[in-house]
Backbone as CSV, one residue per row, in Angstrom:
resi,resn,N_x,N_y,N_z,CA_x,CA_y,CA_z,C_x,C_y,C_z
1,MET,0.819,-1.165,-0.010,-0.006,-0.022,0.001,0.868,1.276,0.013
2,THR,2.001,1.249,0.666,2.855,2.450,0.651,3.435,2.730,-0.743
3,ARG,3.629,1.676,-1.506,4.141,1.863,-2.846,3.170,2.667,-3.673
4,LYS,1.900,2.386,-3.569,0.859,3.085,-4.320,0.807,4.544,-3.907
5,ILE,0.933,4.840,-2.608,0.931,6.197,-2.179,2.179,6.936,-2.699
6,ASN,3.310,6.317,-2.660,4.524,6.934,-3.207,4.366,7.231,-4.690
7,PHE,3.856,6.283,-5.433,3.659,6.502,-6.852,2.688,7.632,-7.111
8,THR,1.616,7.717,-6.297,0.619,8.776,-6.429,1.246,10.106,-6.139
9,ASN,2.058,10.177,-5.068,2.707,11.443,-4.702,3.670,11.927,-5.801
10,LYS,4.437,10.981,-6.346,5.405,11.331,-7.428,4.633,11.824,-8.660
11,PHE,3.559,11.149,-8.985,2.765,11.512,-10.142,2.151,12.917,-9.891
12,LEU,1.697,13.174,-8.688,1.125,14.482,-8.367,2.173,15.580,-8.543
13,TYR,3.392,15.351,-8.033,4.479,16.320,-8.162,4.776,16.596,-9.620
14,ILE,4.804,15.557,-10.406,5.127,15.738,-11.839,3.985,16.539,-12.510
15,VAL,2.777,16.256,-12.175,1.637,17.013,-12.757,1.732,18.473,-12.351
16,ILE,1.997,18.742,-11.077,2.121,20.137,-10.612,3.244,20.871,-11.347
17,LEU,4.416,20.246,-11.427,5.560,20.865,-12.117,5.224,21.138,-13.583
18,PHE,4.608,20.189,-14.231,4.231,20.332,-15.625,3.247,21.481,-15.784
19,THR,2.299,21.592,-14.854,1.286,22.668,-14.940,1.979,24.035,-14.734
20,ILE,2.890,24.144,-13.811,3.623,25.399,-13.580,4.410,25.718,-14.847
21,PHE,5.043,24.784,-15.460,5.799,25.007,-16.702,4.899,25.531,-17.814
22,ILE,3.779,24.938,-18.000,2.826,25.333,-19.060,2.298,26.749,-18.801
23,VAL,1.922,27.066,-17.547,1.469,28.383,-17.231,2.565,29.467,-17.467
24,SER,3.764,29.137,-17.047,4.908,30.051,-17.273,5.136,30.280,-18.776
25,LEU,5.101,29.220,-19.516,5.298,29.332,-20.969,4.200,30.213,-21.610
26,VAL,2.968,30.054,-21.194,1.892,30.846,-21.745,2.120,32.308,-21.430
27,PHE,2.466,32.639,-20.179,2.738,34.023,-19.814,3.891,34.582,-20.614
28,TYR,4.957,33.804,-20.803,6.110,34.275,-21.605,5.699,34.553,-23.045
29,LEU,4.982,33.643,-23.656,4.616,33.796,-25.063,3.665,34.960,-25.287
30,PHE,2.761,35.228,-24.360,1.765,36.295,-24.556,2.219,37.645,-23.991
31,SER,3.310,37.709,-23.324,3.785,38.999,-22.795,4.406,39.849,-23.958
32,GLY,4.704,39.300,-25.019,5.213,40.034,-26.168,6.739,40.173,-26.070
33,PRO,7.348,40.529,-27.219,8.809,40.637,-27.217,9.239,41.903,-26.470
34,LYS,10.384,41.841,-25.798,10.870,42.938,-25.019,12.271,43.285,-25.509
35,THR,12.654,44.552,-25.259,13.992,45.026,-25.563,14.650,45.425,-24.254
36,ARG,15.930,45.053,-24.163,16.699,45.364,-22.952,17.317,46.714,-22.990
37,TYR,17.127,47.489,-21.977,17.742,48.816,-21.802,18.384,48.895,-20.443
38,THR,19.403,49.787,-20.350,20.044,50.041,-19.066,19.745,51.459,-18.615
39,VAL,19.682,51.642,-17.348,19.443,52.951,-16.760,20.400,53.120,-15.597
40,GLU,21.111,54.243,-15.578,21.985,54.538,-14.453,21.313,55.581,-13.530
41,PHE,21.330,55.286,-12.271,20.812,56.187,-11.217,21.904,56.463,-10.249
42,PRO,21.964,57.628,-9.611,22.960,57.924,-8.599,22.739,57.076,-7.368
43,GLU,23.856,56.674,-6.772,23.755,55.911,-5.514,23.738,56.799,-4.335
44,ILE,22.932,56.516,-3.346,22.768,57.325,-2.180,24.089,57.341,-1.378
45,GLY,24.545,58.489,-1.018,25.735,58.619,-0.161,27.044,58.584,-0.887
46,THR,27.084,58.355,-2.187,28.328,58.345,-2.976,28.168,59.107,-4.249
47,GLU,29.224,59.231,-5.006,29.160,59.821,-6.336,29.046,58.780,-7.402
48,ASP,28.928,57.519,-7.037,28.836,56.390,-7.987,27.400,56.298,-8.498
49,THR,27.285,55.468,-9.542,25.934,55.203,-10.109,25.636,53.734,-9.997
50,VAL,24.364,53.409,-9.986,23.882,52.042,-9.953,23.183,51.777,-11.263
51,THR,23.539,50.737,-11.965,22.921,50.403,-13.214,21.806,49.396,-13.062
52,GLU,20.660,49.727,-13.592,19.471,48.857,-13.582,19.188,48.441,-14.996
53,ILE,18.653,47.252,-15.127,18.228,46.753,-16.432,16.700,46.775,-16.488
54,ARG,16.186,47.364,-17.561,14.737,47.408,-17.751,14.415,46.740,-19.034
55,PHE,13.337,46.037,-19.107,12.829,45.432,-20.336,11.563,46.147,-20.732
56,LEU,11.590,46.774,-21.871,10.448,47.530,-22.402,9.891,46.845,-23.647
57,PRO,8.621,47.076,-23.963,8.075,46.488,-25.174,8.855,46.885,-26.399
58,ARG,9.004,45.956,-27.316,9.836,46.221,-28.510,9.262,47.345,-29.369
59,ASN,7.940,47.415,-29.512,7.303,48.478,-30.312,6.199,49.126,-29.514
60,PRO,6.548,49.966,-28.514,5.502,50.609,-27.727,4.746,51.615,-28.497
61,VAL,3.495,51.829,-28.143,2.645,52.754,-28.865,3.197,54.183,-28.893
62,GLN,3.774,54.641,-27.817,4.285,55.999,-27.737,5.649,56.158,-28.355
63,GLY,6.261,55.073,-28.741,7.625,55.100,-29.331,8.631,54.685,-28.343
64,LYS,9.794,54.204,-28.857,10.808,53.657,-27.973,11.415,54.652,-27.034
65,ILE,11.778,55.805,-27.562,12.430,56.837,-26.760,11.474,57.381,-25.686
66,ASN,10.235,57.638,-26.095,9.221,58.114,-25.109,9.043,57.115,-23.990
67,ALA,8.957,55.837,-24.321,8.772,54.795,-23.283,9.952,54.777,-22.368
68,TYR,11.153,54.952,-22.925,12.357,54.922,-22.147,12.441,56.147,-21.223
69,VAL,12.080,57.321,-21.746,12.043,58.539,-20.918,11.080,58.352,-19.743
70,GLU,9.908,57.808,-20.017,8.931,57.599,-18.926,9.525,56.643,-17.920
71,GLU,10.266,55.638,-18.300,10.928,54.694,-17.419,11.917,55.410,-16.544
72,ILE,12.734,56.301,-17.113,13.717,57.025,-16.328,13.013,57.902,-15.292
73,LEU,11.968,58.576,-15.696,11.262,59.486,-14.807,10.535,58.767,-13.661
74,LEU,10.234,57.481,-13.856,9.634,56.698,-12.800,10.609,56.539,-11.583
75,GLY,11.872,56.582,-11.905,12.862,56.493,-10.875,13.365,55.068,-10.718
76,PRO,14.276,54.865,-9.790,14.906,53.596,-9.618,14.041,52.570,-8.917
77,SER,14.324,51.299,-9.120,13.631,50.242,-8.402,14.506,49.667,-7.294
78,VAL,15.768,50.065,-7.295,16.716,49.607,-6.248,16.682,50.626,-5.107
79,PRO,16.480,50.207,-3.874,16.363,51.105,-2.742,17.600,51.976,-2.512
80,ARG,18.764,51.599,-2.921,19.945,52.363,-2.611,20.263,53.440,-3.644
81,SER,19.293,53.660,-4.567,19.479,54.643,-5.649,18.559,55.835,-5.444
82,ARG,18.963,56.928,-6.048,18.175,58.172,-6.011,17.569,58.410,-7.403
83,PRO,16.393,58.974,-7.454,15.834,59.339,-8.769,16.622,60.539,-9.366
84,LEU,16.583,60.664,-10.682,17.317,61.749,-11.320,16.665,63.122,-11.078
85,PHE,15.351,63.114,-10.975,14.595,64.334,-10.740,13.595,64.072,-9.572
86,SER,13.063,65.077,-9.016,12.126,64.903,-7.906,10.893,64.091,-8.324
87,ARG,10.301,63.446,-7.337,9.100,62.666,-7.615,8.013,63.560,-8.173
88,GLY,7.278,63.037,-9.110,6.203,63.811,-9.763,6.623,64.473,-11.034
89,THR,7.929,64.311,-11.408,8.391,64.887,-12.663,7.774,64.050,-13.812
90,LYS,7.226,64.763,-14.798,6.592,64.081,-15.946,7.117,64.801,-17.229
91,ALA,7.091,64.006,-18.287,7.453,64.593,-19.584,6.245,65.210,-20.251
92,ASP,6.316,66.505,-20.532,5.228,67.154,-21.245,5.299,66.830,-22.722
93,PHE,6.528,66.747,-23.249,6.702,66.308,-24.626,8.051,65.644,-24.788
94,CYS,8.173,64.861,-25.812,9.438,64.153,-26.063,9.396,63.725,-27.516
95,PHE,10.245,64.315,-28.376,10.277,63.901,-29.736,11.683,64.086,-30.346
96,LEU,11.945,63.292,-31.404,13.287,63.304,-32.026,13.148,63.950,-33.423
97,ARG,13.979,64.916,-33.683,13.985,65.543,-35.002,15.458,65.767,-35.420
98,GLU,15.844,65.192,-36.503,17.188,65.301,-37.095,18.280,65.070,-36.043
99,LYS,18.232,63.933,-35.354,19.211,63.502,-34.370,19.262,64.306,-33.113
100,THR,18.282,65.230,-32.915,18.184,66.018,-31.722,16.904,65.600,-30.982
101,LEU,17.037,65.284,-29.722,15.913,64.900,-28.878,15.459,66.088,-28.105
102,TYR,14.192,66.468,-28.254,13.619,67.551,-27.470,12.785,66.951,-26.372
103,VAL,13.109,67.332,-25.133,12.445,66.791,-23.962,11.957,67.956,-23.123
104,GLY,10.617,67.990,-22.901,10.012,68.987,-22.046,9.544,68.367,-20.740
105,LEU,10.056,68.834,-19.617,9.634,68.277,-18.338,8.754,69.312,-17.606
106,ASN,7.918,68.822,-16.721,7.109,69.751,-15.950,7.982,70.502,-14.910
107,VAL,7.411,71.488,-14.269,8.206,72.306,-13.313,8.668,71.534,-12.127
108,GLN,8.084,70.408,-11.859,8.481,69.539,-10.751,9.973,69.093,-10.854
109,ALA,10.492,69.107,-12.072,11.864,68.651,-12.340,12.892,69.479,-11.635
110,VAL,12.672,70.784,-11.467,13.652,71.632,-10.861,13.565,71.700,-9.329
111,TYR,12.483,71.216,-8.762,12.363,71.172,-7.312,13.239,70.050,-6.792
112,GLN,13.978,70.319,-5.735,14.821,69.281,-5.163,14.239,68.869,-3.824
113,ASP,13.924,67.586,-3.710,13.532,67.097,-2.384,14.630,66.257,-1.795
114,ALA,14.380,65.712,-0.605,15.450,65.036,0.115,16.008,63.821,-0.605
115,GLU,15.225,63.187,-1.442,15.661,61.960,-2.077,16.137,62.103,-3.517
116,SER,15.881,63.232,-4.147,16.234,63.341,-5.580,17.650,63.943,-5.702
117,GLU,18.168,63.752,-6.893,19.495,64.288,-7.227,19.392,65.765,-7.573
118,LYS,20.530,66.462,-7.478,20.521,67.858,-7.914,20.208,67.916,-9.424
119,PHE,19.579,69.020,-9.825,19.056,69.087,-11.193,20.210,68.959,-12.225
120,GLY,21.335,69.591,-12.021,22.415,69.503,-13.010,22.936,68.112,-13.195
121,ARG,23.168,67.392,-12.093,23.660,66.005,-12.200,22.586,65.078,-12.740
122,GLY,21.336,65.335,-12.359,20.223,64.531,-12.920,20.101,64.661,-14.405
123,LYS,20.257,65.907,-14.857,20.170,66.196,-16.291,21.360,65.508,-17.029
124,ALA,22.546,65.566,-16.452,23.740,64.972,-17.070,23.537,63.429,-17.154
125,LEU,23.069,62.834,-16.089,22.854,61.366,-16.130,21.721,61.001,-17.085
126,PHE,20.689,61.857,-17.188,19.619,61.659,-18.134,20.164,61.615,-19.589
127,GLU,21.027,62.602,-19.894,21.625,62.636,-21.237,22.510,61.421,-21.482
128,LYS,23.270,61.038,-20.474,24.188,59.874,-20.613,23.340,58.597,-20.886
129,ASN,22.266,58.435,-20.150,21.392,57.247,-20.337,20.798,57.244,-21.756
130,ILE,20.301,58.356,-22.185,19.715,58.440,-23.526,20.756,58.103,-24.612
131,LYS,21.875,58.750,-24.541,22.927,58.527,-25.598,23.484,57.142,-25.576
132,LYS,23.541,56.554,-24.395,24.044,55.132,-24.293,23.069,54.167,-24.910
133,ASN,21.772,54.329,-24.713,20.745,53.409,-25.242,20.255,53.733,-26.616
134,PHE,20.407,54.981,-27.025,19.945,55.426,-28.364,21.094,56.192,-29.013
135,PRO,22.017,55.461,-29.606,23.207,56.123,-30.197,22.879,57.089,-31.369
136,SER,21.699,57.005,-31.945,21.318,57.891,-33.011,21.059,59.305,-32.501
137,VAL,20.815,59.437,-31.203,20.576,60.779,-30.617,21.933,61.432,-30.384
138,LYS,22.167,62.566,-31.063,23.431,63.250,-30.945,23.348,64.479,-30.010
139,LYS,22.159,65.022,-29.827,21.990,66.212,-29.009,20.659,66.154,-28.277
140,ILE,20.648,66.676,-27.098,19.372,66.705,-26.311,19.112,68.146,-25.859
141,GLU,17.907,68.589,-26.205,17.489,69.958,-25.816,16.454,69.797,-24.690
142,PHE,16.711,70.419,-23.551,15.818,70.344,-22.393,14.957,71.578,-22.278
143,PHE,13.740,71.312,-21.881,12.803,72.409,-21.556,12.146,72.022,-20.276
144,VAL,11.998,73.030,-19.389,11.291,72.852,-18.143,10.178,73.880,-18.059
145,ASP,8.961,73.404,-17.924,7.788,74.266,-17.888,7.707,75.173,-19.132
146,GLY,8.154,74.658,-20.258,8.082,75.391,-21.518,9.310,76.298,-21.797
147,HIS,10.227,76.404,-20.871,11.404,77.271,-21.047,12.639,76.411,-21.281
148,GLU,13.422,76.807,-22.274,14.635,76.068,-22.607,15.641,76.166,-21.474
149,VAL,16.275,75.047,-21.157,17.340,75.000,-20.182,18.657,75.026,-20.881
150,LYS,19.378,76.121,-20.754,20.688,76.231,-21.421,21.677,75.280,-20.774
151,SER,22.450,74.635,-21.578,23.461,73.697,-21.075,24.780,74.407,-20.996
152,SER,25.356,74.436,-19.808,26.699,74.944,-19.642,27.383,74.097,-18.606
153,GLU,28.645,73.766,-18.837,29.391,72.877,-17.977,29.434,73.413,-16.541
154,LYS,29.706,74.690,-16.362,29.825,75.224,-15.016,28.537,75.199,-14.245
155,SER,27.430,75.566,-14.862,26.183,75.581,-14.107,25.690,74.158,-13.829
156,ASP,26.043,73.181,-14.688,25.646,71.790,-14.419,26.409,71.258,-13.242
157,GLU,27.686,71.657,-13.059,28.484,71.151,-11.955,27.962,71.743,-10.651
158,LYS,27.552,73.013,-10.664,27.095,73.657,-9.444,25.762,73.085,-9.013
159,ASN,24.875,72.825,-9.947,23.529,72.350,-9.597,23.591,70.914,-9.337
């Protein structure tokens, strides 16, 4: 009688594992193809950065760069990282024209809270992330609340 129970238990384990495999396969197949991107966020307490890997849909409705910008603005998923801009920062517009990316952020981007990075460094890391993942982008023009943010090395270092 114990042999029959053992056989039944083994059979049950095999059925459960097979069911889990089939469910996982279905989720994988229907989730759609993804593209791998990297995002660097500043590490809390140091000048180093933490690299995160994000998988985004291969052909998002809003476009690849827009989807990536939204991912950056969501902030890090790793607790030891800081967001590039203050929480609540959103992209008002984002489009590419002749290898120049135009990005308009809401006014929340310039406010600094306790957990966000300084605006100048956040902007520099934003540009680094974009150029690393989208080599076709040669220049990035920033706008905050509809006003162009002039790029200068000295002011970026101070902020």
